[in-house]
N, CA, C and O of each residue as an XYZ file, in Angstrom:
316
protein
N     127.216   -163.527     -1.269
C     128.439   -164.024     -1.865
C     129.232   -162.838     -2.398
O     128.683   -161.985     -3.096
N     130.493   -162.783     -2.080
C     131.336   -161.696     -2.568
C     131.732   -161.930     -4.008
O     131.866   -163.070     -4.453
N     131.917   -160.851     -4.724
C     132.395   -160.942     -6.092
C     133.906   -161.038     -6.085
O     134.567   -160.402     -5.264
N     134.453   -161.820     -6.982
C     135.903   -161.977     -7.087
C     136.408   -161.344     -8.382
O     137.515   -161.653     -8.825
N     135.629   -160.480     -8.985
C     135.999   -159.895    -10.271
C     137.099   -158.862    -10.130
O     137.397   -158.354     -9.049
N     137.675   -158.585    -11.264
C     138.661   -157.516    -11.318
C     139.987   -157.930    -10.719
O     140.389   -159.091    -10.793
N     140.658   -156.960    -10.126
C     141.991   -157.197     -9.599
C     141.954   -157.828     -8.212
O     142.992   -158.258     -7.709
N     140.810   -157.891     -7.599
C     140.706   -158.461     -6.251
C     140.613   -159.973     -6.337
O     139.963   -160.516     -7.231
N     141.249   -160.630     -5.428
C     141.175   -162.084     -5.349
C     140.281   -162.454     -4.188
O     140.206   -161.735     -3.191
N     139.600   -163.587     -4.323
C     138.776   -164.061     -3.223
C     139.683   -164.363     -2.039
O     140.705   -165.028     -2.206
N     139.339   -163.899     -0.868
C     140.198   -164.158      0.291
C     140.119   -165.620      0.708
O     139.083   -166.263      0.543
N     141.217   -166.144      1.250
C     141.159   -167.512      1.769
C     140.078   -167.613      2.827
O     139.881   -166.697      3.626
N     139.377   -168.747      2.823
C     138.243   -168.882      3.721
C     138.550   -169.711      4.958
O     137.771   -169.706      5.911
N     139.648   -170.409      4.959
C     139.955   -171.286      6.086
C     141.423   -171.142      6.455
O     142.185   -170.492      5.740
N     141.814   -171.737      7.550
C     143.194   -171.679      7.999
C     144.149   -172.304      6.991
O     145.305   -171.888      6.899
N     143.692   -173.281      6.245
C     144.542   -173.961      5.272
C     144.763   -173.112      4.024
O     145.458   -173.529      3.098
N     144.172   -171.925      4.003
C     144.324   -171.052      2.853
C     143.401   -171.406      1.698
O     143.596   -170.935      0.578
N     142.402   -172.230      1.965
C     141.470   -172.621      0.911
C     140.518   -171.476      0.591
O     140.012   -170.800      1.487
N     140.287   -171.274     -0.682
C     139.273   -170.327     -1.116
C     137.937   -171.053     -1.204
O     137.866   -172.265     -0.996
N     136.904   -170.325     -1.505
C     135.585   -170.945     -1.695
C     135.639   -171.961     -2.832
O     134.960   -172.986     -2.784
N     136.447   -171.678     -3.855
C     136.568   -172.618     -4.974
C     137.254   -173.907     -4.530
O     136.830   -174.992     -4.930
N     138.301   -173.814     -3.715
C     138.933   -175.026     -3.170
C     137.886   -175.879     -2.443
O     137.809   -177.092     -2.642
N     137.092   -175.229     -1.605
C     136.080   -175.952     -0.822
C     135.022   -176.589     -1.716
O     134.628   -177.734     -1.495
N     134.564   -175.858     -2.717
C     133.549   -176.398     -3.631
C     134.078   -177.620     -4.362
O     133.365   -178.611     -4.519
N     135.331   -177.553     -4.810
C     135.945   -178.693     -5.504
C     136.084   -179.865     -4.549
O     135.717   -180.991     -4.885
N     136.608   -179.607     -3.366
C     136.850   -180.678     -2.394
C     135.572   -181.437     -2.043
O     135.609   -182.644     -1.805
N     134.458   -180.736     -2.013
C     133.193   -181.362     -1.616
C     132.301   -181.721     -2.801
O     131.170   -182.169     -2.613
N     132.803   -181.528     -4.015
C     132.059   -181.924     -5.208
C     130.822   -181.096     -5.481
O     129.851   -181.605     -6.040
N     130.838   -179.839     -5.102
C     129.692   -178.949     -5.322
C     129.801   -178.292     -6.697
O     130.285   -177.168     -6.836
N     129.340   -179.023     -7.701
C     129.488   -178.609     -9.099
C     128.845   -177.250     -9.378
O     129.462   -176.394    -10.012
N     127.638   -177.051     -8.921
C     126.945   -175.779     -9.191
C     127.659   -174.605     -8.525
O     127.750   -173.522     -9.103
N     128.154   -174.816     -7.334
C     128.895   -173.755     -6.649
C     130.186   -173.441     -7.403
O     130.558   -172.274     -7.530
N     130.872   -174.469     -7.902
C     132.089   -174.242     -8.687
C     131.796   -173.383     -9.901
O     132.505   -172.417    -10.184
N     130.726   -173.752    -10.622
C     130.368   -172.985    -11.817
C     130.055   -171.532    -11.477
O     130.472   -170.623    -12.194
N     129.328   -171.312    -10.393
C     128.968   -169.956     -9.999
C     130.211   -169.159     -9.602
O     130.371   -168.008    -10.009
N     131.075   -169.763     -8.818
C     132.299   -169.077     -8.409
C     133.153   -168.706     -9.619
O     133.688   -167.599     -9.686
N     133.282   -169.615    -10.564
C     134.065   -169.329    -11.768
C     133.407   -168.244    -12.609
O     134.089   -167.390    -13.174
N     132.094   -168.278    -12.688
C     131.357   -167.259    -13.433
C     131.625   -165.871    -12.855
O     131.705   -164.891    -13.596
N     131.762   -165.788    -11.542
C     131.998   -164.507    -10.879
C     133.475   -164.194    -10.676
O     133.823   -163.286     -9.922
N     134.347   -164.950    -11.351
C     135.754   -164.572    -11.396
C     136.697   -165.259    -10.429
O     137.822   -164.790    -10.251
N     136.290   -166.345     -9.798
C     137.220   -167.065     -8.914
C     138.426   -167.520     -9.735
O     138.288   -167.925    -10.890
N     139.582   -167.449     -9.138
C     140.831   -167.766     -9.825
C     141.203   -169.237     -9.680
O     141.179   -169.785     -8.578
N     141.546   -169.874    -10.798
C     141.933   -171.283    -10.785
C     143.340   -171.499    -10.253
O     143.654   -172.586     -9.769
N     144.185   -170.495    -10.334
C     145.587   -170.669     -9.988
C     145.953   -170.360     -8.552
O     147.131   -170.428     -8.200
N     144.985   -170.020     -7.705
C     145.286   -169.692     -6.310
C     145.673   -170.968     -5.574
O     144.962   -171.971     -5.630
N     146.798   -170.917     -4.889
C     147.283   -172.084     -4.136
C     146.966   -171.934     -2.658
O     147.048   -170.839     -2.101
N     146.606   -173.041     -2.032
C     146.377   -173.028     -0.580
C     147.720   -173.258      0.125
O     148.763   -173.277     -0.528
N     147.703   -173.431      1.425
C     148.956   -173.615      2.166
C     149.679   -174.901      1.789
O     150.890   -175.007      1.982
N     148.954   -175.876      1.256
C     149.571   -177.124      0.783
C     150.042   -176.994     -0.663
O     150.448   -177.978     -1.281
N     149.985   -175.774     -1.199
C     150.389   -175.460     -2.574
C     149.518   -176.137     -3.620
O     149.970   -176.381     -4.739
N     148.279   -176.443     -3.271
C     147.361   -177.082     -4.212
C     146.387   -176.054     -4.779
O     145.818   -175.246     -4.045
N     146.208   -176.101     -6.090
C     145.200   -175.271     -6.739
C     143.885   -176.038     -6.761
O     143.883   -177.246     -6.526
N     142.772   -175.376     -7.036
C     141.509   -176.097     -7.172
C     141.574   -177.186     -8.257
O     140.965   -178.245     -8.107
N     142.302   -176.928     -9.332
C     142.431   -177.926    -10.408
C     143.154   -179.166     -9.890
O     142.760   -180.290    -10.201
N     144.212   -178.968     -9.100
C     144.927   -180.113     -8.536
C     144.058   -180.901     -7.566
O     144.125   -182.130     -7.530
N     143.244   -180.204     -6.780
C     142.328   -180.896     -5.874
C     141.348   -181.762     -6.652
O     141.046   -182.886     -6.249
N     140.849   -181.235     -7.774
C     139.903   -181.994     -8.603
C     140.563   -183.255     -9.145
O     139.948   -184.322     -9.153
N     141.802   -183.143     -9.596
C     142.516   -184.325    -10.102
C     142.700   -185.360     -8.997
O     142.503   -186.555     -9.219
N     143.078   -184.899     -7.808
C     143.264   -185.818     -6.678
C     141.948   -186.494     -6.302
O     141.919   -187.687     -6.002
N     140.863   -185.726     -6.321
C     139.537   -186.244     -5.994
C     139.129   -187.332     -6.982
O     138.623   -188.383     -6.586
N     139.353   -187.071     -8.279
C     139.006   -188.057     -9.303
C     139.846   -189.323     -9.139
O     139.338   -190.436     -9.275
N     141.125   -189.144     -8.850
C     142.020   -190.296     -8.673
C     141.572   -191.122     -7.469
O     141.566   -192.351     -7.540
N     141.199   -190.476     -6.375
C     140.763   -191.192     -5.174
C     139.497   -191.992     -5.449
O     139.363   -193.123     -4.981
N     138.575   -191.417     -6.198
C     137.340   -192.137     -6.541
C     137.659   -193.349     -7.404
O     137.141   -194.440     -7.167
N     138.513   -193.155     -8.406
C     138.884   -194.255     -9.293
C     139.552   -195.387     -8.507
O     139.243   -196.559     -8.724
N     140.464   -195.039     -7.598
C     141.149   -196.056     -6.802
C     140.186   -196.799     -5.885
O     140.303   -198.012     -5.711
N     139.239   -196.080     -5.300
C     138.255   -196.731     -4.430
C     137.396   -197.706     -5.224
O     137.115   -198.810     -4.756
N     136.982   -197.311     -6.406
C     136.164   -198.193     -7.242
C     136.953   -199.424     -7.680
O     136.425   -200.536     -7.686
N     138.204   -199.225     -8.043
C     139.039   -200.349     -8.471
C     139.308   -201.317     -7.321
O     139.433   -202.522     -7.539
N     139.398   -200.800     -6.112
C     139.646   -201.653     -4.950
C     138.493   -202.624     -4.723
O     138.701   -203.724     -4.211
N     137.284   -202.227     -5.097
C     136.119   -203.085     -4.877
C     135.721   -203.891     -6.110
O     134.765   -204.666     -6.066
N     136.452   -203.708     -7.205
C     136.155   -204.489     -8.404
C     136.450   -205.962     -8.101
O     137.544   -206.302     -7.651
N     135.495   -206.805     -8.346
C     135.653   -208.224     -8.079
C     135.336   -208.628     -6.652
O     135.389   -209.812     -6.320
N     135.006   -207.669     -5.804
C     134.636   -207.971     -4.408
C     133.327   -208.758     -4.431
O     132.446   -208.436     -5.227
N     133.171   -209.767     -3.597
C     131.971   -210.614     -3.614
C     130.658   -209.854     -3.467
O     129.630   -210.300     -3.977
N     130.674   -208.735     -2.793
C     129.424   -207.973     -2.580
C     129.192   -206.914     -3.664
O     128.149   -206.260     -3.657
N     130.136   -206.728     -4.593
C     130.017   -205.623     -5.544
C     129.285   -205.972     -6.831
O     128.913   -205.071     -7.581
N     129.072   -207.237     -7.104
C     128.398   -207.694     -8.330
C     129.118   -207.260     -9.590
O     128.484   -207.074    -10.628
N     130.432   -207.096     -9.522
C     131.232   -206.734    -10.701
C     131.845   -207.965    -11.314
O     132.554   -207.869    -12.315
């Protein structure tokens, strides 16, 4: 794993301009997020869609909440 400390920024890892932190957030890899942040990954780096890792996390949480609400009261959900 490369270090992202100092003046160097972690290079984008994919065509979409996502860094390793973007990917960790998108896939819910909590331990990887913590490790990347510990080694200096930047929260403010934007991908090609202009999304930061923090914005991806908010979108991810919103999507989970909406999915859960959609099944509230569903006959198979026992809610």
